[in-house]
C-alpha positions as CSV (number, residue, x, y, z in Angstrom):
1,M,-110.2,3.6,-108.9
2,H,-106.0,3.4,-108.2
3,D,-107.0,2.0,-104.5
4,A,-109.4,-0.6,-106.2
5,A,-107.5,-3.4,-105.6
6,E,-107.9,-3.0,-102.0
7,A,-111.5,-4.3,-102.3
8,F,-110.3,-7.8,-103.1
9,L,-106.7,-7.9,-101.1
10,G,-107.4,-5.2,-98.2
11,D,-105.6,-2.3,-97.3
12,V,-101.4,-2.8,-96.9
13,T,-99.8,0.1,-95.9
14,R,-96.8,1.7,-98.4
15,P,-93.8,0.5,-95.7
16,L,-95.1,-3.0,-95.2
17,K,-95.8,-3.3,-98.9
18,Q,-92.4,-2.3,-99.7
19,L,-91.3,-5.6,-97.8
20,L,-93.8,-7.9,-99.8
21,P,-92.7,-8.1,-103.2
22,E,-95.1,-11.3,-104.1
23,Y,-97.6,-9.1,-102.4
24,K,-97.0,-6.2,-104.8
25,K,-97.1,-8.5,-107.9
26,I,-100.6,-10.0,-106.7
27,E,-101.8,-6.7,-106.3
28,A,-100.6,-5.4,-109.8
29,N,-102.4,-8.3,-111.3
30,V,-105.8,-7.5,-109.7
31,E,-105.3,-4.0,-110.5
32,A,-104.6,-4.9,-114.2
33,A,-107.9,-6.8,-114.0
34,I,-109.8,-3.8,-112.6
35,F,-108.4,-1.3,-115.2
36,A,-109.0,-3.5,-117.8
37,R,-112.6,-4.1,-117.2
38,F,-113.3,-0.2,-116.5
39,G,-111.4,0.9,-119.6
40,I,-108.7,2.7,-117.5
41,E,-105.0,3.1,-119.2
42,R,-102.4,1.4,-117.2
43,S,-100.0,4.6,-118.9
44,A,-101.9,6.5,-116.0
45,S,-100.9,4.7,-113.2
46,S,-97.5,6.8,-113.0
47,E,-99.8,9.9,-112.4
48,M,-102.3,8.2,-110.1
49,E,-99.1,7.2,-107.8
50,A,-97.7,10.7,-107.8
51,A,-101.1,12.2,-106.9
52,D,-101.9,9.5,-104.1
53,V,-98.3,10.5,-102.8
54,R,-99.4,13.9,-102.7
55,V,-102.8,13.3,-101.2
56,L,-100.9,11.1,-98.2
57,A,-98.8,14.2,-97.7
58,A,-101.9,16.2,-97.1
59,E,-104.0,13.8,-95.0
60,Q,-100.7,13.4,-92.7
61,Q,-100.2,17.3,-92.7
62,Q,-103.9,18.0,-91.7
63,I,-105.1,15.1,-89.3
64,M,-101.9,13.4,-88.0
65,P,-99.4,14.5,-85.2
66,P,-96.6,17.1,-86.3
67,G,-93.6,15.8,-87.9
68,T,-95.9,12.9,-89.3
69,N,-95.3,14.3,-92.9
70,A,-91.6,15.2,-92.8
71,W,-90.9,12.6,-94.9
72,A,-92.6,14.6,-97.5
73,A,-90.3,17.8,-97.4
74,R,-87.6,15.5,-97.4
75,S,-88.6,13.8,-100.4
76,G,-89.5,17.1,-102.0
77,V,-93.2,15.9,-102.0
78,C,-95.7,19.1,-102.0
79,P,-99.0,17.9,-100.5
80,A,-101.8,18.2,-102.6
81,P,-104.4,21.3,-102.5
82,V,-107.0,19.3,-100.9
83,E,-109.0,19.7,-97.6
84,V,-109.4,16.4,-95.6
85,R,-113.3,16.2,-94.5
86,F,-114.5,13.6,-92.4
87,L,-117.7,11.9,-94.2
88,P,-120.1,9.4,-93.0
89,P,-119.7,6.4,-95.1
90,A,-123.0,6.8,-97.1
91,A,-122.1,10.5,-97.8
92,A,-118.9,9.2,-98.8
93,C,-120.1,6.6,-101.1
94,Q,-122.4,8.8,-102.7
95,R,-119.7,11.6,-103.5
96,F,-117.5,9.0,-105.1
97,L,-120.3,7.7,-107.0
98,G,-120.9,11.0,-108.2
99,R,-117.5,11.6,-109.3
100,Y,-117.1,7.9,-111.0
101,A,-120.1,8.7,-112.9
102,A,-119.0,12.1,-114.0
103,L,-115.3,11.2,-115.0
104,S,-116.8,7.8,-116.5
105,G,-119.7,9.4,-118.9
């Protein structure tokens, strides 16, 4: 659910987001409303951010041109131990909803 605000605001790349402090405030407000609606604790936010960065590093390592993920090594970010799979949208939706149901009870 850490990217749920994108459903309302669209996806903005991390480098661009750093240049848009007002966007980051709006995103934080939308995220807070989503977290409140689904009972997600804000304290989990830093853990989600760390996991998101590690998954980004894994994605870049697996599907982007060589060297794209050099920032991760320089920053001490260890790519997450995940395998990037390309799924049709319906299959991705089914997996997301299944995992959401399992985690939310």
